[in-house]
FIDRENDO-604771 format. One record per residue (C-alpha): x, y, z. Coordinates in steps of 0.5 Angstrom, whole numbers, plus 500, padded with zeros to 3 digits. Example, Ala and Ser with C-alpha at 12.3 -4.5 7.8 and 13.67 -1.06 7.14 Angstrom:
+-----+-----+-----+
|   X |   Y |   Z |
+-----+-----+-----+
| 525 | 491 | 516 |
| 527 | 498 | 514 |
+-----+-----+-----+
This chain:
+-----+-----+-----+
|   X |   Y |   Z |
+-----+-----+-----+
| 377 | 919 | 448 |
| 374 | 912 | 445 |
| 378 | 906 | 449 |
| 382 | 902 | 443 |
| 378 | 895 | 446 |
| 372 | 899 | 445 |
| 373 | 902 | 438 |
| 376 | 894 | 436 |
| 369 | 892 | 438 |
| 366 | 897 | 435 |
| 369 | 895 | 427 |
| 368 | 887 | 429 |
| 360 | 890 | 430 |
| 360 | 894 | 424 |
| 363 | 888 | 420 |
| 359 | 883 | 422 |
| 352 | 888 | 419 |
| 355 | 888 | 414 |
| 357 | 881 | 413 |
| 350 | 880 | 414 |
| 348 | 885 | 410 |
| 351 | 883 | 405 |
| 348 | 875 | 405 |
| 342 | 878 | 405 |
| 343 | 882 | 400 |
| 345 | 876 | 396 |
| 340 | 871 | 398 |
| 336 | 876 | 395 |
| 340 | 877 | 388 |
| 340 | 869 | 388 |
| 331 | 868 | 389 |
| 331 | 874 | 384 |
| 336 | 869 | 379 |
| 331 | 863 | 381 |
| 325 | 867 | 379 |
| 327 | 869 | 373 |
| 328 | 861 | 371 |
| 323 | 858 | 367 |
| 324 | 850 | 366 |
| 319 | 845 | 362 |
| 315 | 842 | 367 |
| 312 | 848 | 369 |
| 311 | 850 | 363 |
| 307 | 843 | 362 |
| 303 | 844 | 367 |
| 300 | 851 | 367 |
| 299 | 849 | 359 |
| 295 | 844 | 362 |
| 291 | 849 | 366 |
| 291 | 854 | 361 |
| 288 | 849 | 355 |
| 281 | 852 | 352 |
| 279 | 847 | 352 |
| 279 | 844 | 358 |
| 274 | 848 | 360 |
| 269 | 843 | 358 |
| 271 | 840 | 363 |
| 266 | 842 | 368 |
| 261 | 843 | 364 |
| 261 | 836 | 362 |
| 260 | 834 | 369 |
| 255 | 838 | 369 |
| 251 | 835 | 364 |
| 253 | 828 | 366 |
| 250 | 830 | 373 |
| 243 | 833 | 370 |
| 242 | 827 | 365 |
| 244 | 821 | 373 |
| 238 | 825 | 376 |
| 234 | 824 | 370 |
| 234 | 817 | 371 |
| 234 | 817 | 378 |
| 226 | 820 | 378 |
| 224 | 816 | 372 |
| 223 | 811 | 379 |
| 219 | 817 | 382 |
| 211 | 816 | 381 |
| 209 | 821 | 375 |
| 202 | 825 | 377 |
| 199 | 828 | 371 |
| 192 | 833 | 371 |
| 187 | 832 | 366 |
| 180 | 834 | 363 |
| 176 | 834 | 358 |
| 170 | 836 | 355 |
| 166 | 833 | 349 |
| 160 | 833 | 346 |
| 158 | 826 | 342 |
| 152 | 825 | 335 |
| 151 | 819 | 339 |
| 149 | 815 | 345 |
| 148 | 808 | 348 |
| 141 | 806 | 348 |
| 137 | 799 | 350 |
| 132 | 797 | 345 |
| 128 | 795 | 350 |
| 126 | 797 | 357 |
| 124 | 793 | 364 |
| 118 | 795 | 368 |
| 122 | 798 | 374 |
| 128 | 799 | 372 |
| 130 | 806 | 370 |
| 132 | 807 | 362 |
| 138 | 809 | 360 |
| 139 | 816 | 359 |
| 146 | 818 | 357 |
| 148 | 824 | 356 |
| 151 | 827 | 350 |
| 154 | 832 | 353 |
| 159 | 828 | 357 |
| 165 | 832 | 362 |
| 171 | 830 | 367 |
| 176 | 832 | 371 |
| 181 | 828 | 374 |
| 189 | 825 | 375 |
| 193 | 820 | 373 |
| 199 | 817 | 377 |
| 204 | 813 | 373 |
| 209 | 809 | 378 |
| 215 | 805 | 376 |
| 216 | 798 | 380 |
| 221 | 793 | 376 |
| 224 | 796 | 369 |
| 229 | 790 | 369 |
| 234 | 794 | 370 |
| 233 | 799 | 364 |
| 235 | 805 | 368 |
| 240 | 802 | 372 |
| 244 | 801 | 364 |
| 242 | 807 | 362 |
| 246 | 811 | 367 |
| 253 | 806 | 366 |
| 252 | 808 | 359 |
| 251 | 815 | 360 |
| 258 | 815 | 363 |
| 262 | 810 | 359 |
| 260 | 815 | 354 |
| 262 | 821 | 359 |
| 269 | 817 | 360 |
| 270 | 817 | 352 |
| 269 | 824 | 352 |
| 274 | 826 | 357 |
| 279 | 821 | 354 |
| 278 | 825 | 349 |
| 280 | 831 | 352 |
| 285 | 828 | 355 |
| 289 | 825 | 348 |
| 288 | 831 | 345 |
| 290 | 835 | 351 |
| 296 | 830 | 350 |
| 297 | 834 | 344 |
| 297 | 840 | 346 |
| 303 | 839 | 351 |
| 306 | 836 | 345 |
| 308 | 843 | 342 |
| 308 | 846 | 348 |
| 314 | 841 | 349 |
| 317 | 842 | 342 |
| 317 | 849 | 342 |
| 320 | 850 | 348 |
| 326 | 845 | 346 |
| 327 | 850 | 340 |
| 327 | 855 | 345 |
| 333 | 852 | 348 |
| 336 | 850 | 342 |
| 335 | 858 | 340 |
| 338 | 860 | 347 |
| 345 | 855 | 345 |
| 346 | 858 | 339 |
| 347 | 865 | 341 |
| 351 | 864 | 347 |
| 356 | 861 | 342 |
| 355 | 866 | 338 |
| 356 | 871 | 343 |
| 362 | 867 | 345 |
| 366 | 867 | 339 |
| 364 | 875 | 337 |
| 367 | 876 | 344 |
| 374 | 872 | 342 |
| 373 | 876 | 334 |
| 373 | 883 | 337 |
| 379 | 882 | 341 |
| 383 | 879 | 335 |
| 380 | 885 | 331 |
| 383 | 890 | 337 |
| 390 | 887 | 336 |
| 390 | 887 | 328 |
| 388 | 894 | 328 |
| 395 | 895 | 333 |
| 398 | 891 | 329 |
| 396 | 895 | 322 |
| 398 | 901 | 326 |
| 404 | 898 | 327 |
| 405 | 896 | 321 |
| 406 | 889 | 321 |
| 399 | 887 | 319 |
| 395 | 888 | 312 |
| 388 | 891 | 311 |
| 386 | 886 | 308 |
| 386 | 881 | 314 |
| 382 | 887 | 318 |
| 378 | 887 | 313 |
| 376 | 880 | 313 |
| 375 | 879 | 321 |
| 370 | 885 | 321 |
| 366 | 882 | 315 |
| 366 | 875 | 319 |
| 364 | 879 | 324 |
| 358 | 883 | 321 |
| 356 | 876 | 319 |
| 356 | 873 | 327 |
| 352 | 879 | 327 |
| 346 | 877 | 323 |
| 345 | 871 | 325 |
| 345 | 873 | 332 |
| 340 | 878 | 330 |
| 336 | 872 | 327 |
| 337 | 869 | 333 |
| 335 | 874 | 337 |
| 327 | 876 | 333 |
| 326 | 868 | 333 |
| 327 | 867 | 340 |
| 322 | 873 | 341 |
| 317 | 870 | 337 |
| 318 | 864 | 339 |
| 318 | 866 | 347 |
| 311 | 870 | 345 |
| 309 | 864 | 342 |
| 310 | 859 | 348 |
| 307 | 865 | 353 |
| 300 | 864 | 350 |
| 300 | 857 | 350 |
| 302 | 856 | 357 |
| 300 | 863 | 360 |
| 306 | 864 | 363 |
| 310 | 870 | 363 |
| 316 | 869 | 359 |
| 319 | 876 | 358 |
| 326 | 876 | 361 |
| 326 | 868 | 362 |
| 331 | 864 | 362 |
| 330 | 857 | 360 |
| 333 | 851 | 364 |
| 335 | 845 | 360 |
| 329 | 840 | 364 |
| 332 | 834 | 369 |
| 331 | 827 | 364 |
| 329 | 820 | 367 |
| 333 | 815 | 365 |
| 330 | 809 | 369 |
| 324 | 808 | 366 |
| 320 | 802 | 362 |
| 320 | 804 | 355 |
| 312 | 800 | 355 |
| 306 | 803 | 351 |
| 301 | 800 | 357 |
| 299 | 807 | 359 |
| 299 | 810 | 352 |
| 292 | 815 | 351 |
| 291 | 813 | 344 |
| 290 | 805 | 346 |
| 287 | 807 | 351 |
| 282 | 811 | 348 |
| 281 | 804 | 344 |
| 279 | 802 | 350 |
| 274 | 807 | 354 |
| 270 | 807 | 347 |
| 270 | 798 | 348 |
| 268 | 799 | 354 |
| 262 | 805 | 352 |
| 260 | 799 | 346 |
| 259 | 794 | 351 |
| 255 | 798 | 356 |
| 250 | 800 | 350 |
| 249 | 792 | 348 |
| 247 | 792 | 356 |
| 242 | 798 | 355 |
| 239 | 795 | 349 |
| 238 | 788 | 352 |
| 236 | 791 | 358 |
| 229 | 794 | 352 |
| 227 | 788 | 352 |
| 226 | 786 | 359 |
| 218 | 786 | 361 |
| 217 | 791 | 366 |
| 211 | 792 | 371 |
| 208 | 800 | 373 |
| 204 | 801 | 378 |
| 198 | 805 | 376 |
| 192 | 809 | 377 |
| 186 | 814 | 376 |
| 181 | 819 | 380 |
| 177 | 824 | 380 |
| 170 | 827 | 378 |
| 165 | 827 | 372 |
| 159 | 828 | 369 |
| 156 | 823 | 367 |
| 161 | 817 | 372 |
| 165 | 813 | 366 |
| 165 | 807 | 371 |
| 157 | 808 | 372 |
| 153 | 811 | 366 |
| 147 | 811 | 370 |
| 150 | 816 | 375 |
| 149 | 822 | 371 |
| 151 | 827 | 376 |
| 158 | 829 | 378 |
| 160 | 825 | 382 |
| 167 | 822 | 384 |
| 171 | 816 | 382 |
| 178 | 812 | 382 |
| 182 | 806 | 379 |
| 189 | 803 | 381 |
| 193 | 797 | 379 |
| 199 | 794 | 375 |
| 200 | 795 | 369 |
| 206 | 789 | 366 |
| 209 | 789 | 359 |
| 214 | 785 | 354 |
| 216 | 786 | 348 |
| 217 | 778 | 346 |
| 218 | 779 | 340 |
| 221 | 786 | 335 |
| 222 | 782 | 329 |
| 229 | 782 | 331 |
| 231 | 789 | 331 |
| 234 | 789 | 337 |
| 238 | 782 | 335 |
| 242 | 786 | 329 |
| 243 | 792 | 333 |
| 247 | 788 | 339 |
| 250 | 784 | 333 |
| 253 | 790 | 330 |
| 256 | 793 | 337 |
| 259 | 787 | 337 |
| 262 | 787 | 330 |
| 264 | 794 | 332 |
| 267 | 792 | 339 |
| 271 | 788 | 334 |
| 274 | 793 | 329 |
| 276 | 797 | 335 |
| 281 | 790 | 338 |
| 284 | 790 | 330 |
| 284 | 797 | 330 |
| 288 | 797 | 337 |
| 292 | 791 | 335 |
| 295 | 796 | 330 |
| 296 | 801 | 333 |
| 300 | 797 | 338 |
| 305 | 795 | 333 |
| 306 | 803 | 331 |
| 307 | 805 | 339 |
| 312 | 799 | 339 |
| 315 | 800 | 332 |
| 315 | 809 | 334 |
| 318 | 806 | 341 |
| 324 | 802 | 337 |
| 327 | 808 | 333 |
| 325 | 813 | 338 |
| 330 | 808 | 342 |
| 335 | 807 | 338 |
| 335 | 814 | 336 |
| 336 | 816 | 343 |
| 343 | 811 | 344 |
| 345 | 814 | 336 |
| 344 | 821 | 339 |
| 347 | 818 | 346 |
| 354 | 817 | 342 |
| 354 | 822 | 338 |
| 355 | 826 | 345 |
| 360 | 823 | 346 |
| 363 | 824 | 340 |
| 362 | 831 | 339 |
| 364 | 832 | 347 |
| 370 | 829 | 345 |
| 371 | 833 | 338 |
| 369 | 839 | 341 |
| 375 | 838 | 346 |
| 380 | 837 | 341 |
| 378 | 844 | 337 |
| 379 | 848 | 344 |
| 385 | 845 | 344 |
| 387 | 848 | 336 |
| 384 | 855 | 338 |
| 388 | 856 | 344 |
| 394 | 854 | 340 |
| 393 | 857 | 335 |
| 392 | 864 | 339 |
| 399 | 863 | 342 |
| 401 | 861 | 333 |
| 398 | 867 | 331 |
| 402 | 871 | 336 |
| 408 | 869 | 334 |
| 407 | 870 | 327 |
| 406 | 863 | 325 |
| 399 | 863 | 323 |
| 396 | 869 | 320 |
| 390 | 872 | 323 |
| 385 | 868 | 318 |
| 389 | 862 | 320 |
| 385 | 864 | 327 |
| 379 | 866 | 324 |
| 379 | 859 | 321 |
| 379 | 855 | 327 |
| 375 | 860 | 332 |
| 369 | 858 | 327 |
| 371 | 851 | 326 |
| 370 | 851 | 334 |
| 364 | 855 | 334 |
| 361 | 849 | 329 |
| 363 | 843 | 334 |
| 359 | 847 | 339 |
| 353 | 848 | 335 |
| 353 | 840 | 333 |
| 354 | 838 | 340 |
| 349 | 843 | 342 |
| 344 | 841 | 336 |
| 345 | 833 | 339 |
| 344 | 834 | 346 |
| 337 | 838 | 345 |
| 336 | 833 | 341 |
| 337 | 827 | 345 |
| 333 | 830 | 350 |
| 327 | 832 | 346 |
| 327 | 826 | 344 |
| 327 | 823 | 350 |
| 321 | 826 | 352 |
| 317 | 826 | 348 |
| 318 | 818 | 348 |
| 316 | 818 | 355 |
| 309 | 822 | 352 |
| 309 | 817 | 346 |
| 309 | 811 | 353 |
| 304 | 814 | 357 |
| 310 | 817 | 362 |
| 309 | 824 | 362 |
| 301 | 826 | 359 |
+-----+-----+-----+
């Protein structure tokens, strides 16, 4: 027979093991629940990686590097191989001769093969200006992609908030249907006991059908909306619950980081780089050149008619002193375009300041509306609770109670719309000011 103290110890051990098992199950279950959550910022991050246009970035980077390598190789010597064979109808002849001096007998058929060397020595910064201009144009292209990405993420955010509103409405309607179902059971029992009217039950069932129809429409909208969200972000959205985002409140809503303003600024830098490139095209350049080969006759000595070698090396300087003002006009147009962009930037600043001001006013309005919504919902909930007691005591009819249930539902829906609108407005404000990109 097992001693009593041993049985007690075994029971304690089993309880401990059971508690540990329950704890592990609870942790696993809570992990699964958390895994089903989906938040806005995860969607935005995933959208950034999923956007098809962003696949252009590595391609653009490769193109830029290849162009920079091309400009770097402009400093390297260039060697070309040449060959030619000619027959000419006439050759130079001396109209007189000197005793003891061989006559100038140049053959009409000539041929030669030679190598030419071309080595830039000084280009007044032309190649460097080409690289700067190319990098500036690449920055413009990247900034255009960044603006497009921001618009893409705005679509994701707007869809996310639409789905949040749908979820809230589904929860509110589900709560209303539960209360109506409870009242329906009570009316059926009262009808059987002869203390209720058939018409009251029919009216209640009619409203239940109306609520169920709204529920089906919202569920269909949620399903299609989540499918689109999955296409935009690449995240599996089926069975996921959307979380209300945490909004940063301490934000300086300035427009300095606005992407559209940054794009204009980047374009202006590109114009400045192009102007420097045009200026460099007018500067003097010095190149080393050389030629070495074999020819018959020797091109540098016509008296040598046999196949012989020859060579030449030297420096060549070029300077485009006068181009009839063409470069000057092109540079002037670049400066005028720069002024146009400055005016566009000033106009954009006014538009953004106005938009930010309207959005901040909308924030204040929605914040105050939410306070009013909370008070109204509290009153409507208390009225509905009081109506539950009154309908059971026979003070009011079931239809009067149904009116209070629907009034509370309307108050909840109004609060939900204002709350989601407030959060959406705050997120859009962050996009507008560049806090989110």
